[in-house]
C-alpha positions, -999 to 999 in steps of 0.1 A, spaced: -22 103 124 -48 117 100 -22 119 73 -13 82 79 -49 71 73 -51 92 42 -19 77 29 -32 42 36 -64 48 17 -45 63 -12 -21 33 -14 -49 7 -11 -71 25 -37 -42 27 -61 -34 -10 -59 -71 -19 -60 -77 2 -92 -47 -15 -108 -59 -50 -97 -26 -58 -79 -38 -90 -62 -15 -118 -50 7 -127 -80 6 -93 -97 28 -69 -77 47 -36 -78 78 -22 -62 73 -7 -28 90 25 -40 61 31 -65 35 33 -37 39 70 -27 39 82 -64 9 103 -69 8 117 -34 14 154 -28 50 164 -22 45 172 15 30 138 22 55 119 0 85 132 18 71 127 53 79 97 75 42 89 76 44 71 42 69 45 56 49 40 87 16 36 68 32 10 45 46 -9 75 12 -9 92 -5 -23 60 22 -50 59 18 -57 96 -20 -62 93 -14 -83 61 -35 -60 39 -4 -59 17 16 -90 10 54 -86 5 76 -105 -20 113 -100 -16 133 -101 -48 169 -95 -57 161 -60 -69 139 -49 -40 107 -55 -21 75 -61 -42 40 -57 -27 4 -67 -36 -30 -68 -20 -40 -98 1 -71 -115 -14 -79 -129 21 -85 -94 34 -110 -83 8 -135 -69 33 -109 -47 50 -96 -36 16 -131 -27 3 -138 -7 35 -106 14 29 -115 19 -8 -150 31 -2 
């Protein structure tokens, strides 16, 4: 469970730094890049991303080449809490 919160913070910080809000998005497969190998291959990454999507911190955009994600501007307070 601690790993999952670490992964969530990492993902949100990464997108926050790159200013991935609403119409600027990235492929969901790029999110774990930069994590240590032991965290990247664990199932916790997938569960953490699913939780972020469930709580609408991340917005999803289906495309013909895969799922794209971005930060939800309506959840700025929650996002800034995770970033700090």
